[in-house]
C-alpha positions in Angstrom: -2.3 19.6 10.2 1.0 18.7 9.3 2.7 20.7 5.9 4.8 17.8 3.7 7.1 20.4 3.6 7.9 21.0 7.1 7.9 17.3 7.3 10.3 17.2 4.9 12.2 19.7 5.8 12.1 19.4 10.0 13.2 15.2 9.1 16.5 17.0 6.7 17.4 18.6 9.8 17.4 16.0 12.2 19.3 13.4 9.7 21.7 16.4 9.8 21.7 17.0 13.0 21.7 13.5 14.0 25.2 12.5 11.6 27.4 15.8 12.5 26.3 14.2 16.1 24.7 17.2 17.6 21.7 17.0 20.7 18.6 18.6 20.0 19.7 20.9 22.9 23.5 21.6 21.2 21.5 23.1 17.7 19.1 24.7 19.8 21.7 26.8 22.2 23.7 27.8 19.0 20.9 28.9 17.2 19.6 30.6 20.3 16.0 28.7 21.0 14.4 26.3 23.2 15.2 22.6 22.3 11.5 22.1 22.8 11.2 24.5 19.5 13.6 22.1 17.7 11.8 18.8 18.6 8.3 20.6 17.0 10.6 21.6 14.0 12.3 18.2 13.5 8.3 16.5 13.7 6.9 18.8 11.2 4.6 20.5 14.4 6.0 23.6 14.0 7.5 25.7 10.2 10.1 27.0 10.1 10.7 30.3 9.2 13.1 31.5 6.6 15.5 33.1 9.0 15.8 30.5 11.1 16.2 28.0 8.3 19.3 29.9 8.0 21.0 30.2 11.3 20.4 26.3 11.1 22.0 25.6 7.8 24.5 27.8 9.3 25.2 25.6 12.9 25.1 22.4 10.9 27.2 23.3 7.8 25.0 23.3 4.8 23.2 25.5 2.2 19.5 26.5 3.4 18.7 23.9 -0.3 19.9 21.0 1.5 16.8 20.9 3.8 14.8 21.0 0.3 17.0 18.1 -1.9 14.8 15.6 -2.8 11.4 17.0 -2.3 9.9 16.1 -5.9 11.6 13.3 -5.6 8.3 10.7 -6.4 8.1 7.0 -5.3 7.5 6.0 -9.1 11.1 7.7 -10.2 12.6 4.8 -8.0 13.7 1.3 -10.2 11.0 -0.7 -9.6 12.5 -3.7 -6.7 14.9 -1.5 -5.8 17.0 -2.1 -2.3 17.6 1.1 -1.8 14.3 3.1 0.2 13.3 6.1 -1.3 14.2 8.1 1.3 17.9 6.8 2.5 18.1 9.2 5.1 15.0 7.9 7.0 17.1 4.6 7.7 19.2 4.7 11.1 20.9 1.9 9.9 21.9 4.3 6.8 22.8 6.6 9.2 25.1 5.1 11.2 26.2 4.0 8.5 27.6 6.7 7.0 28.4 8.3 10.4 30.5 5.2 11.2 32.7 5.5 7.6 33.1 9.7 8.3 34.8 9.3 12.2 37.1 6.9 10.0 40.5 8.1 8.8 40.7 8.3 4.9 42.9 6.0 4.4 40.9 3.2 5.7 37.6 4.7 4.2 39.1 4.9 1.0 40.2 0.6 1.1 36.4 0.2 2.9 34.6 1.9 0.0 37.0 0.0 -2.4 35.9 -3.4 -1.3 32.3 -1.9 -0.8 32.2 -1.3 -4.9 33.6 -4.6 -5.7 31.0 -6.6 -3.5 28.3 -5.0 -4.7 29.9 -5.5 -8.5 30.2 -9.4 -7.1 26.2 -9.3 -5.9 
């Protein structure tokens, strides 16, 4: 049976890997394991050891704590009728938007950010 913490850590690994544009195979090669093991980590089927999580965090360019962010957040903490999903990083559309945003040149990102703030204030 999958432990909720292992599932959460696996999702965070998958989301970060996807955001940086890395395949399971590429991550596995950089960490020195087979890609099937990455698949098992990402689904929560296998627990990630501390040393392996350290290696993965180094390759993905985040602190180890990144993989535990949001773990204690509860649905009850979310505002009532919120349009934002509780786990925003589980939304593929949101991930694609973030990835596209960071692929833009800095000046275009700033302009898009300003536009989004104006539009959200109006709505």
